[in-house]
N, C-alpha and C positions, 0 to 999 in steps of 0.2 A: 841782876846781882842779888846774892843771898847773904844775909847777915844773921847774927845771933847764934852761930854754930859753936859747939864746944871745941876749943883748941886742943891739940894733942891727941885727937881721936879720929878714927876713920868713919866716913859717912858713905852710905850707898845712895847713889843718885840714879834714878830711873826716869826714862823719857818714854812716854806712850802717846801714840797718835793713831787714830782709827785708819785702818787700811795699810799700816806699816808694822813691821816687826818691832817688838819691844827692845829698847837699848838700855843697858845698865853699866855703871862704872863706879868703882870704889875710889873715893878721894880722901886723902889724909892731910890734915892741917897741922902744921908745926906750931908749937906754943910761942907765937909772936903776937905783937899787938895787932897787926893787920896783914892779910895775905890776899893775893888775887890769883886764883887758879882759873885756867881756861881749858875747856874740854870741847873739842870739835866733834859734833855728833853727825854721823851719816845714817839716815834712816833708809831701810831696805823695804821695798814693797812686799806686802804679805800676799803671795799668790793664792793661798788657801782661802783668804777672805774676799778675794776679787770676784765679782759676780760673773757667772758664766754667760757667754754670748748666747742670745736667744736665736731661734731659727730665723726670725724676721730680720735681726741684725745681720745674720750671715748672708741673707739674701740681698741686703743693701750694701754689702761689701763691694769693693771695686770689681772683684771677680764676678759676683752675682749681677752687678749692674751691667757689666760687659756682656754677660750671657743674655740678659733681658734685651739689651740694645741689639744684639745679634739676631734675636728672635723677631724683633720688630722690623729689621732690615731685610729679612728673608724674602726672596723673590717668589711670586706666586707660582704654583705648579702648572706645568704645561697641560693642555688638553689635547685630545685627538679628534680629527675630522675624517669621516668617511663620506664621500660625496659622489653623486652620480647624476647624470642628466640623460634625457631622451629628447632629441638624438644625442649621440656622443659629442663631446666638446673638449677643446683644449682649455685648461684652466690656468690662469695667472693670478698671482697675488702681487700687485705692483709690477715690478720688473721680473719677479721670480716666477719661473715656470714650475708649477706644481705637478704637471703631467696631464695625461688624457684620461677622461672618465672611463671606467669608474676608478676613483681614488680610494685608497684604503689606509686608514690610521695615519694620516698626516699630522705630525706634531706641530701645534701652533700655540702661541701665547693666548691666554684667556682674553675675551673681548669680542667686539664686532669687527669682522673683516669684509672688505669689498673685493669681490672676485670678478675677473673678466672672463667671460666664456666666448670661445671662438670656434666656428665651424667653417673651415675653408671650403669644403665641398658645397655647402649650401650658401656660403657667402655672407654670413651674418656674425655679428658680435652682440653680446648682451652683458649688462652689469647686474650682479646680484649681491646680496649681503647675507652672511651667515654669522651666527654667534656661537663662540666656543667657550665652554665653562672650564674653570680650573680643575684639573684632576679628573675630568669626566670625558666620556666618549660621545661625540655628536654625530648622528647619522642623518644625512639629508639627501633626498632625491628630488630633482626638479624635472617635471614634464613640461616642455615648452609648447605653448599653444600655437595655433596657426591663424593667420589672417589673410586678407586679400590685398594684393598690391596693384594699384591702378596708377598709371602714368599718362599724363597728357602734356603737350607743349605746343606753343605757337611761336614761330612756324613749326611744322612737324619735325620730328627727329627720330632717328634710330636709337633704340634703348639697349645698352650693354650692361650685363651683370656678370661679375667674375671674368671679365674679358670676353664674354660671349654675347652675341646679339640675340635678344629674346623677343624682338618685335619692333614695331614702329608705332609712334603715337598717332591716334589715341590707342593706348595699349589695353587689350582686354584684361580683365581681372586675372591675376596669377596668384595661386595659393602658395604662401611662403611661411616659414617659421617666424615667430615674433623676434624682433631684434633690430639692430641697425644695419642698413645696407648702403653700399656705395654704388650708385648708378651713374653711368656716363651717357649723356645725351649728345648725339652727333647729328649735325645738320650738314647737308652738302656744301652750304655756303660758309658755315662757321661751327666750331665745336665748343662745347661747354660741359661741365660736370657739376653734379649736385648730390647732396646727401639726402636720403629719404629714409623714413622710418616706417616700417610696415605697421598697419593697424594690428594691434596685438590683444589677445585675450590674456587674462592673468595667468601666470604660470602656476602649475599645481605642484605643491611641495608635499612630499611624503617623508615623515620622520620616523 
């Protein structure tokens, strides 16, 4: 409430607030003992004086935050594997058949993968691991070593490999590639089967 104004005269009333446009109104008071005038003021923001958004603020906007979150959630880039063995083998990754060596530019997720190598002609399987890097090409060649397979059984037995008889126990040393072999030992009185692993030298890897 404002008091002490001259009656019968007009008065300019100005309202100022930082960040808002100035508001002004002329009010006239009639020559009466007392008067009550009401002025409803609506202040309008002053866009010119509003601080401009900084680059950092823009980055922290919902749009910028979404872009950052999208970047963090991006999946790593696949790598490629070229893989060869001596002798040739069939290559599986889990249940997936990758093909027969040599393999060229097989797209795989980055990380360490366990491969199963199989050569039906020689009758062996072997497990190896390879590491693939994101966005890079990996080239690996494995030369399988050879060892000697000796089999003996009591009572004596005929020895079968890949469904073919290779001799009778005690079996003379046979040179085979390193890996896992399934041998069947058959005796005239009873039959049995067993898994044997050939003595193996370390495979040679060439990258």
